[in-house]
Steps between C-alpha positions, in 0.01 A plus 500: 500500500298367194620625167307472172781545255254523196325807660839647613616455137178676368568788740858520359364539153290798616781702632430850364746718317574815701458830345786749553474872535793745546423764767735784610491700822308811497678702758729513820331560831584557852323299776439634852322412816135646496267409788192580308607320185391138435723262709695816609708584180460774249694586190609817298583503133863626431574480140434297189674159461715624212695734744633201683681396170715805513623476850832345592465306819739371752509331841204592716292658214146367466171586336134356475329432186120502458382283211154672527310162542538149625750287304561131501819415299880522448712808547777590276782756567752633251791649695838630411807641703603866460828651623804274539500126403273287724745368755247337746169317466184714496257399770134604498222433741159478348173531682167429331165615645144454405431766771686795655542329827734241327719780380480715823561239765801282578459153393748394770238587772241266354358268781217320321441131523538410139831507320694828473611368160180611342614859557637619172850626545830395318865578516682480156872507438619586143856435414513641150348820366338584258232229539136411444395366819169291463361395839408123483234526759162627433368779720169651595530875564424857408795660684872415465764656728871474355778541750854527375674325800845500348700607202857624586662844541612483125165450319142563495206349294230613263179320441429505133160330514261340769200325394266208591383222278157444639339151442151353504305250323198734514443685181315833567433559153224237495296676775189685402509857644219597747235753381638848561173604676602298814601695808870578516549304821374177342723551203790539728404193707468299167828627367690420812333161539605398143848617566514298822374188305744574220802507724406173662435341170838327434548132393229431769259724693738605766374624838755786514785580271716609801386238739416205505540483110310165479161356418241496790165364421308765708660767307457308167118478549466869522759583239322259247172696563660834414695339203163375333375868471833651409793317334279177435816283516334156543816306427671647814201387718520153340872490569447572864217252532709222351780579733289481810318194370808327400681540813298417809619418853530157657124457587397649172440871614573771268784698654455860606778613272766366255839603373609488127883467541721316477221276400123529573433383863223545749580658832423298821245753620135374512202732569143381538359792307764514237472137412121539449561807273634274243134406451390874481789588263409219265130598515589865410714383218243283365248783525729725298626255252252217455809271486327173565824305422710658777199471724485123433869440559504708832167410662637200681749727672237742574270226633783360715539840675126489596542152643800593687339804651229283641755344735494812705118485550373357821191291571308840547584587142719787618863550386723445794659815667862422461735741677791431265597660172241333305279750334601842373181723452680826584823630672351547848649345814176525697266358232344176587461321168254214561168668373695646193639156430154350516365752254790464260439131489137560412598765240744248334252208514254707316757579230582125494141421450493738193795305346357167590173590307708630199673166485192292559651329805171408663649321800711790580217752456274301740774467756608874492146612520444297826816645658410855407171448677662336811766775540258788434240366750777447760619851445159633577461267790823522676663825385232752447386698802148620435510733791798698377421437127858384434686183428747410781828310473704282740444398866489868608230582235701779342305740263721621218460671168665203317240243642204718384665573152564144425163384610340750273726372209388150580145612478403294806223753577217619264575807285311758714664335819826549327449868445377545865817333624716731313306805625552375861871450434544858403269631764672323787857445364648221692861578600659212306499671167676440160871582485596431139367558149441133478235511770360830359457329160271263678315783678424657157399171363275436791331834462436430140355149583279681744370733240675809646675631206508854612656396831750293318608805306515713802732239668721482189545873518550506864791226484662481169418869425681585825797298380497700184489823700797375696696480182485133400642427162409132548269372761646360819509170691384647831319830556306624792391862455513555884849325543700571180821342615327176585698181415427141584883442491619742763622771253329687221833501312439138404144548392425446133382817342381333174301207600275271290209467733439883503451534120132426493348858486543470123301170519216673693489804293507316163244251608253693714553871452537571133 
């Protein structure tokens, strides 16, 4: 791993102050199985939160609090004993859920392939009452189930106060309100998109405040776009760019993600597309800020990503089809990623060309222009099937939505041909379709590039609008309207239900539909 301590130091100076908001529960609820509800769980309101504070509770008692909206923060309980003196520890079990399924289902039955420790439950033992219990761990949740596992026959407890200190580096007071004449569904998508972004804006742009709680560059690129039209926090983007640029992997690749603690360090995961997105993220930042100083500092890192990516290009100017875990594109096991990778490379080369021109780097500009032409011509020669009117991918010539979407974004075809390609995509609907808001972002963007603004809005309403109708407080990591319990991890319990890459309806609405 290569570390530029000066850039890591600059990133440290840009650590934001977190804004704190005290949020109280709104009510108690009961959760019950409901086969027609989203993910199979429904809820009923029981009574206002304040009624809980008047109830003496003993072993086996429990209640579920609804905070009314998604929270990211630290929970405090004020508890006292009633009856005889406390003669045994109080034991509480706490279960936090972004969704009702996390409250209704038994975590002990979890059988997904990523760690069960991401499921948010705790057992707390309290030796002395009264006490003010401030949980040290940060949680992401709307619902909180409190189970009194043990008191003793001699005493019970009263909760005097329960609240969450919610934290974010995103200041909603700086956001300009949308015109009131916009349709209600767009206002709702904008509000929820902003809330999603806000809850992911901590000391970096986290991918998800429940899981994975770290900085992924694929998420960062989309968060930054939404941030530019809402919070306008350029310093937080600068911080993230310095961190990625200052801690590269052994060969010089920008890592796919990095951690902040105990000291900033890059993960050992390298993804072809994510490394290239350092170039695109720097390009977008420069377009939003005009910050030539940062561009000049980080251009060598961006240029190196383009050079390293060329190592995967064969003599035919086609990116090699690597069967391993090498390129993300979307959560889809059946997706062949060769064509999308080719297009992503072209997309990022074009953005690198813009940066090289801005810096007056003539040698880089000429070299990048040649590579763009080579890769684009090869894509048309080797990957495009004129008989079917689609780009194909891999040895089996797979036709997927992702391949067409990314080729449109890379603008390999002429504008009218791009529009025709998107029309064919919706007419014939290849079965390898998008599975995540991440891929749907690129679908919307491709429609806009193809000049199909009304179709883009229609798809936003069909996808994120359906998520709103399904009760989303914040937008989710994975969503398939036809398979609402879909999870790439083997269990929807572990999915992130406030996820950075899903926040971009606010970007589209504010940039294209106001």
